[in-house]
N, C-alpha and C positions, 0 to 999 in steps of 0.2 A: 530485620527487614521492615518492621513497622516504622522505625525512625527514619530509614531511607525514604520510605513512601511519603512520610509527613513532610520531609524536606522538599521532595519533588512537587507535591501539591502546593507548598508555600511558594516555590519558585514559579510554578505555573500561574498562580494567582498574581504574582508580581508582574510577570510578563503581560498578563491580560490587562492589568490596570494601565501599564505603560502604553499598550496598543490602543486602549480606549481613549487615552489622552491624545493619541495621534489620529483619531478619527475612525478607528476600526471597531467601535463599540457595537454596531449593529451586526457585525459579521463574526466577531471573535467569540468562541465558546470555550470554557474550561472543560476538562474531561469529566463531564457530568451526564446525566441521562440525555440521550439523543432525541431529536425531533424526527419522528417517523410519521408521515402523513400520506394520505391519498389525495389526489388533486381535488380541491373543492370540498373536502370532507374534514372531519375531526381526526385528531391523532388516533392511530390504530394500535392495538397491542402487538408486540413482536411475535411473529409466527414461530412455531416450534419445529416445523419441518420445512423442506424446500418449497418455496413459492415461485412459480413461473412468473416472470415480469414481462418479458418480451422474448420473442423466439431466440433462443441461444443464451439467455441470461436467467439465472435463478438466484434467489436470495434466501438466506437462513440466518437465524440468530441462535447461536450455540451457548446455552447457559449451563454452567457446571459450578462445582465448588473446589477450591484448593484449600484443603484443611477446613477451617471455619469461615473462609472468605469466599463469597460468591464472585464469579467473574462472568463476563459476557463477550463473546466474539461475534462480530458482524461478518458474515461470509457471503461473497458473491461467487457463483460457479458459472464458468463461461465455456461454451462449446466452441473450440477454436475454428471449427469449420463454418460457424455461423456468425462469429464476432471478429472484428478487425481491431488490432492493437496499433497504437501510434505513440511514439516517443516525441516529446516536444520540449524545447528549451528556448528561453529568451533572457537577455541580460537584465531586463527590468522585471523584477519579481511581481507576481500578481496574486490576488486572492483566488482561492480554488473555485469558488462559484463563478467568478468572471472567466477563468480558464474554461470551465464547462460551457458557458455561453458562447465563448469565442470558437471553441472547437466543435460545438454542436454534437458532442459525444453523449452516449447514454451514461457511461460511468467514467469518472475521472478521479485518480488518486495521486498522492504525492509520489515522487520518483526517488532517484538515488541522491546520495550526499552532495552537498555543495559548500563552498567556502563562504566566509563573511562577505566577500566581494561578489557573491552569487555566481561563482564559476563552478562547473562540475568538477568532481574529484574522481579518481579512478579513470580507466579508459572510457572515453565517451565520444561517440560520433553519431551524427544524423545524416544519412545519405553519404555524400562524399566530403562533408565538412567535419573535420576532427577538432573537437573543442578541448580535449585533454588526452595526452598520450601516456600519462602516468599509469602504471599498472599496479593494482593491488596484489598482495601475496596470494598466489594461486591456491595455496593450501586452505585458506579460510574464506576467501571471497568467491563470488559467483559472477559469471558473465552471461548476460542476457542479450540475445540477438533477435531483432524483429525484421522479417523480410516478407513482403507481400501481406502484411498484416498479421502474420503468424509468429508467435513467440517460441523460441527454442532456448534451452539452457546449454551453454557450451562448456566442455571440459577444458579446452585450450583455445586460445585466440590465435588462429593461424594468419599468416601474412595475406593470403588470398581473401580471407574474410574481412580484414581491415581495408582492403582495396575495393571491396564490392560496394559500389555506389548505391545499390538497392537495399543494403542492409544497414539498419541502425543498431548501435551497440551501447550498452552501459554496464558498468560493474557496480556491485554492492556487496555488503558483508554484514554479518557472517551468514553462512548456511546454517540453518537450524537442523535440517535434515539434508545430508549431502545426496547427490545423484546416485551414489552407490548404496544408499540406504543407511549409512552410518551416522552417528551423532556428529553434529557440527559444533556443539558447545560442550566442553568437558567439565567446566567448573562454574558453579553458581556465583557470579559476582555480587548478587543481591542488589544490583542497581536496577531499580524498577522504572518503567517509563511506558508511555503509550507506544503502540507498535503498529507497523504496517508490514504485512508479509505477502510476498508473491510466491505462490506454490503451484504444484501440479499434482493431480491425483493419479492413481494407478491406471485410470482410463484415459490419461493424457489431457484431461480437462484442466483449465486454468482456474486456480482459486485465488481470489483477492480477499485477504483476511485482515480485519482491522480490530485492534484492541483499544477501546476508548475510555470506558468508565473505570476500569480497575487496572492500573499500571502493574506490569509484571516484569520479572527479569527474563532475559532471553533463555536461560536454562529452564526456568519454569514453563515458559511458553513452548519450548521444544518438547517437553514431556507431555504437556497438555495436547499438543497436536498428535503425538504418537498414540495417546490413549483415547483420542476422539474417534468417531466413526466417519471422519472425513476421508479416510483412505489415502492419506497424504504420502506421496512417493518422494517428493523433495520440497524444501521450503527455504526461501531466501529472504533475509531481513532487508527491508528498504530503510530509508531515512525515517527516524521515529521521533518520539518526544513531541515538541511543539510543531514539528513538520507534518505529523501524521494527520491524514484527513481523507475524506471521501465525499463525492457528490454524485448522486444518481438522479436521472430525470428521464421519464418517458410520459406519454399522454395520460397514464393512469396512476403512476406512483412516483414519488420523489423522496429523497433522503439526503440530508446534509450533515456532515460531521466536519466542521470547518477548522482547519489548522489554526494555531495561534500566530502563525507567521505567513506572510505572502511567500509564494514559491516561484523559483525560476525554472524548475523541472517538474513535469507531470507525465504520467502514463495514462492514456485514455483508451477506452474500448467502445466501439460502436457496432451494434447489431446490423448485419447486412440486410438490405431490403429484399423482400421475397423475389426470387428469380435472379 
């Protein structure tokens, strides 16, 4: 596993150098320690427990060990009754920080998989516009629907759901923990990478989980989530590796984990105004 990790770090560094030459130097970061700061202040140490940020959004850094290797998960916990989710896509890929500024959302993460031509893969629609009709294998993939800002995880994609202009849909893979609670990954490929996970806990809260500093395999991450105190009911892997990233911003706290690539697809979350 160490040799695989070394190769990924080397490839990541190569991508970073190429992007710097293309003018992305001030935005691109390798999977190294994050910048965590409060507005107008010096960088702050990562909290050990849930920290309320804005009503409906909490943040936590989960630090544990896998054998002799420490790892760190950045976790945002969202109250679905207080936070609105939005799926966004555009043909011209954009840096994640610019996506956040455009959408004016509190939290923006990378979304599902896309091709080299920046087109969505898996079934993908926003409103009544279908961008991809290809369906992933239902046994290993997950389907996420967003309606009226609320996220739901679908077992099957029915015809009436496809026709519902009020519902946005995307697919991703694999499930780490399936909706029935079973394992989604049976074998450890030992292929490690940065990861972005969309999950739900047993209280129906949405969890956004990002693994940045220490790349892990999906099999390893599945067991870490099971052994954690996050109370995970289901967990779906989103696009990872150089696409993994997260930007959070409110009046008192901001955090940026910038992907190594610009993105055509993002998932954003905005806390609802009081009342």
